C-alpha positions in Angstrom: 0.0 0.0 0.0 1.4 3.4 -0.9 2.7 5.4 2.1 0.5 8.4 1.3 -2.6 6.2 1.4 -1.5 4.6 4.6 -1.0 8.0 6.1 -4.4 9.2 4.9 -6.1 6.1 6.5 -4.2 6.7 9.7 -5.2 10.4 9.7 -8.9 9.6 9.1 -8.8 7.1 12.0 -7.3 9.8 14.3 -10.3 12.0 13.8 -12.6 9.4 15.4 -10.2 8.2 18.0 -7.5 10.8 18.7 -4.4 9.8 20.6 -1.6 7.3 20.0 0.4 7.2 16.8 2.2 5.1 14.3 5.9 5.9 14.6 6.7 4.7 11.1 4.0 6.7 9.5 4.8 9.8 11.4 8.4 9.4 10.5 7.4 9.2 6.8 5.3 12.3 7.2 8.2 14.3 8.8 10.5 13.2 6.0 7.9 14.1 3.3 7.2 17.6 4.8 11.0 18.2 5.3 11.6 17.3 1.7 8.9 19.7 0.5 10.2 22.5 2.7 13.8 22.0 1.5 12.7 22.9 -2.0 11.6 26.4 -0.9 14.4 29.0 -1.2 15.1 30.4 2.4 15.9 33.8 1.0 12.3 34.2 -0.2 10.9 34.1 3.4 9.3 37.4 4.5 10.1 38.9 7.9 6.9 40.7 8.7 3.2 40.8 7.9 3.4 43.4 5.2 6.2 41.5 3.4 4.2 38.3 3.8 1.1 39.9 2.2 3.2 41.2 -0.7 4.8 37.9 -1.2 1.4 36.1 -1.3 0.0 38.6 -3.8 3.1 38.2 -6.0 2.9 34.4 -5.8 -0.8 34.2 -6.8 -0.3 36.8 -9.5 2.5 34.9 -11.1 0.6 31.6 -10.9 -2.5 33.2 -12.6 -0.6 35.1 -15.2 -0.6 32.1 -17.6 -2.8 29.0 -17.1 -0.9 25.7 -17.2 -1.7 23.5 -20.2 -3.5 21.1 -17.8 -6.0 23.8 -16.8 -6.7 24.8 -20.4 -7.2 21.1 -21.3 -9.8 20.8 -18.5 -11.7 23.9 -19.5 -11.6 23.4 -23.3 -11.2 19.8 -24.2 -11.7 17.3 -21.3 -14.3 14.7 -21.9 -17.1 13.7 -19.5 -15.4 10.4 -18.6 -12.1 12.3 -18.0 -13.9 14.8 -15.8 -15.4 12.1 -13.7 -11.9 10.8 -12.9 -10.6 14.3 -12.2 -13.4 14.9 -9.7 -12.9 11.5 -8.2 -9.2 12.3 -7.4 -10.3 15.2 -5.1 -13.4 13.7 -3.6 -11.8 12.7 -0.3 -11.2 16.4 0.2 -14.5 17.7 -1.3 -16.7 15.3 0.7 -15.0 16.1 4.0 -14.1 19.7 3.7 -13.4 21.5 7.0 -13.6 18.4 9.2 -9.9 18.6 10.1 -10.1 22.4 10.4 -11.7 22.0 13.9 -8.3 21.0 15.2 -6.7 24.3 14.4 -9.1 26.3 16.5 -7.6 25.5 20.0 -4.2 26.4 18.6 -5.3 29.9 17.6 -5.8 32.9 19.9 -9.4 33.8 20.6 -9.1 36.9 18.3 -7.9 34.7 15.4 -10.6 32.0 15.9 -13.5 34.1 14.5 -12.3 34.5 10.9 -11.5 30.8 10.8 -15.0 29.9 12.1 -16.5 32.0 9.3 -14.6 30.1 6.7 -15.4 26.7 8.3 -19.2 27.3 8.4 -19.3 27.9 4.6 -16.9 25.0 3.8 -19.0 22.5 5.9 -22.0 23.2 3.7 -20.4 23.3 0.3 -19.6 19.6 0.2 -23.3 18.7 -0.1 -23.4 20.0 -3.7 -21.1 17.4 -5.3 -23.9 15.0 -6.3 -21.7 12.0 -6.0 -21.3 8.9 -3.7 -20.6 9.9 -0.1 -18.8 6.6 0.9 -15.1 7.6 1.3 -14.1 3.9 0.6 -15.3 4.3 -3.0 -12.5 6.9 -3.5 -9.8 5.8 -1.2 -9.4 2.6 -3.2 -8.8 4.5 -6.4 -6.7 7.6 -5.7 -3.2 8.5 -6.7 -0.5 9.3 -4.0 -0.5 13.0 -5.0 -4.2 13.1 -4.2 -3.7 11.6 -0.8 -0.8 14.0 -0.2 -3.1 17.0 -0.8 -5.5 15.8 2.0 -2.7 14.7 4.2 -1.2 18.2 4.1 -4.2 19.6 6.0 -3.8 16.9 8.7 -0.2 18.0 9.2 -1.0 21.7 9.2 -3.8 21.4 11.8 -2.5 18.6 14.0 1.2 18.3 13.9 2.9 21.4 12.5 4.8 23.1 15.3 3.1 26.5 14.6 -0.4 27.4 13.4 1.2 30.0 11.2 1.8 27.3 8.6 -1.9 26.7 8.4 -2.7 30.4 8.4 -0.5 31.0 5.4 -1.8 27.9 3.6 -5.5 28.7 4.0 -5.0 32.3 3.0 -3.2 31.3 -0.1 -5.8 28.7 -1.1 -8.8 30.8 -0.4 -7.3 33.6 -2.5 -6.2 31.4 -5.4 -9.2 29.0 -5.7 -11.7 31.4 -7.5 -9.4 31.6 -10.5 -8.2 28.0 -10.1 -11.7 26.7 -10.3 -12.5 28.6 -13.5 -11.4 25.6 -15.7 -13.8 23.4 -13.7 -16.7 25.7 -14.3 -15.9 26.0 -18.0 -15.8 22.2 -18.3 -19.2 21.9 -16.5 -20.7 24.5 -18.9 -19.2 22.9 -22.0 -20.3 19.3 -20.9 -23.7 20.3 -19.7 -23.1 19.2 -16.1 -25.8 20.7 -13.9 -24.2 19.7 -10.5 -21.6 22.4 -10.8 -22.4 24.4 -7.6 -19.4 23.0 -5.8 -17.1 24.8 -8.2 -19.2 27.9 -9.1 -20.2 28.6 -5.4 -16.6 28.3 -4.3 -15.6 30.9 -6.8 -18.2 33.2 -5.2 -17.6 32.4 -1.5 -13.9 32.1 -1.5 -13.5 35.7 -2.5 -14.9 36.5 0.9 -12.8 33.7 2.5 -9.7 35.4 1.1 -10.6 38.5 3.2 -11.1 36.3 6.2 -7.7 34.8 5.6 -6.2 38.3 5.7 -8.1 39.0 8.9 -6.7 35.7 10.4 -3.2 36.9 9.6 -3.8 40.3 11.1 -5.4 38.9 14.2 -2.4 36.6 14.7 0.0 39.4 14.2 -1.9 41.6 16.7 -1.6 38.8 19.3 2.1 38.1 18.6 1.2 34.6 17.4 2.1 35.0 13.7 5.4 33.8 12.3 5.5 35.4 8.8 8.3 33.0 7.7 6.3 29.9 8.6 3.1 31.3 7.2 4.9 31.8 3.9 6.3 28.3 4.0 2.7 27.0 4.6 1.5 28.9 1.5 4.3 27.5 -0.6 3.6 24.0 0.6 -0.1 24.4 -0.3 0.9 25.8 -3.7 3.3 23.0 -4.6 1.2 20.1 -3.3 -2.0 21.4 -4.8 -0.3 21.8 -8.2 1.2 18.3 -8.0 -2.2 16.8 -7.2 -4.0 18.6 -10.0 -1.3 17.7 -12.6 -1.4 14.1 -11.4 -5.2 14.0 -11.6 -5.4 15.4 -15.1 -2.7 13.1 -16.3 -4.5 10.1 -14.8 -7.8 11.2 -16.4 -6.2 11.4 -19.8 -4.6 8.0 -19.4 -7.7 6.1 -18.0 -10.6 7.8 -19.7 -11.0 4.9 -22.1 -11.5 2.4 -19.3 -14.9 1.5 -17.9 -15.7 3.7 -14.9 -16.8 1.5 -11.9 -20.4 2.0 -10.7 -20.8 4.5 -7.9 -21.5 3.4 -4.3 -24.3 4.7 -2.1 -23.6 6.3 1.3 -23.2 2.8 2.9 -20.7 1.7 0.3 -23.1 -0.5 -1.8 -23.3 -0.4 -5.5 -25.9 2.1 -6.6 -28.9 1.0 -8.7 -29.2 2.4 -12.3 -31.8 4.9 -11.1 -29.5 6.1 -8.3 -26.6 6.4 -10.7 -28.6 8.9 -12.7 -27.9 11.6 -10.2 -24.2 11.0 -10.1 -23.7 13.4 -13.0 -26.7 15.3 -14.1 -25.9 15.8 -17.8 -28.0 17.8 -20.2 -27.5 18.9 -23.8 -24.7 21.4 -24.2 -26.1 24.9 -23.8 -26.0 27.7 -26.3 -22.9 29.7 -26.3 -23.3 32.6 -23.8 -26.3 31.0 -22.0 -26.4 30.9 -18.2 -25.3 27.6 -16.7 
C-alpha cells in the first residue's frame, strides 16, 4: 500500500479516536514535509506581515498570469469520462471539507478564531453540492498518491505542524487562489452540460470572501504576537506545490484512463448504486447555447 494512502487512512482514524500514533507513518510524514520545505528558497521568506502579504500577492499573480496546459485542457477539451476521474481524485477532500479544520481552533488565539470559524461554516455546507457517492471507501481505493498528499497536508497543518502560522499561510493562499483556479472546472461543466456544478461555481463566489477572512486571520495573529511570517509563507508555498502536483497528477490520470470502464458509484453505505441512483451521479443535459447561463 502506498505510504501516502497509509498516512491518509491513519489520519482519518485519528479524527474518530485521537491519541496514540504510528511511529513509522509519522516518520514518513516528517520526511515528506521536510523534503517539500527543502525545495523552498530560504531567501524568499518574509520577515513581517506586510512583506508576507506582498509575497502572497506576487505568488498568486505569477501563478495566474498564464494558465498551465492542464487547466486549459480541463476547461476546453476534457471529456465527461475524464472529468469524472478528475473529480474522483479530489473527492476525499471535497466530501469532508473543513472536518480537520476544527483541530486548528484551539491552537489559535481567541481573536484569530472568529475569521477561521466563518470560513469553516461555509466549507462544511459546500460539500453537499457534489452530487456523487458519499462513501469515502469508494474513492480511497482509487486515488493516486498525490491526491492523498493533498489531503494529508491539512492533517499535518492542523494537528502536527509546530506553529499554526503554517496553516494560516496555507489557508489564506488557497482561499485567494481558488476562485481563479476553479474557472477551468466551471468552464468544463458549462461545456459538458453538467448541472451539478455548484461546488465549483459557489466556491468561486464564497472564496472571494474567505480570502478576506484569511487576511483577517493573519492580522489577528499578528496583533496577538502569534504569527510567524516565515512559517506562514512556508505554509503557503507548501499548499501551492502540493495542490499543483495533485492537480497535474489527476489530469494526467484522467487522460490515461478515460477509455477504461468507470466503476459503478456506491451509495452512502458503500453499496453499488442502482441504475436509477446512478442517474444523479452526474446530471448531464444537452450542451447549452454559447453565452447561455449555466
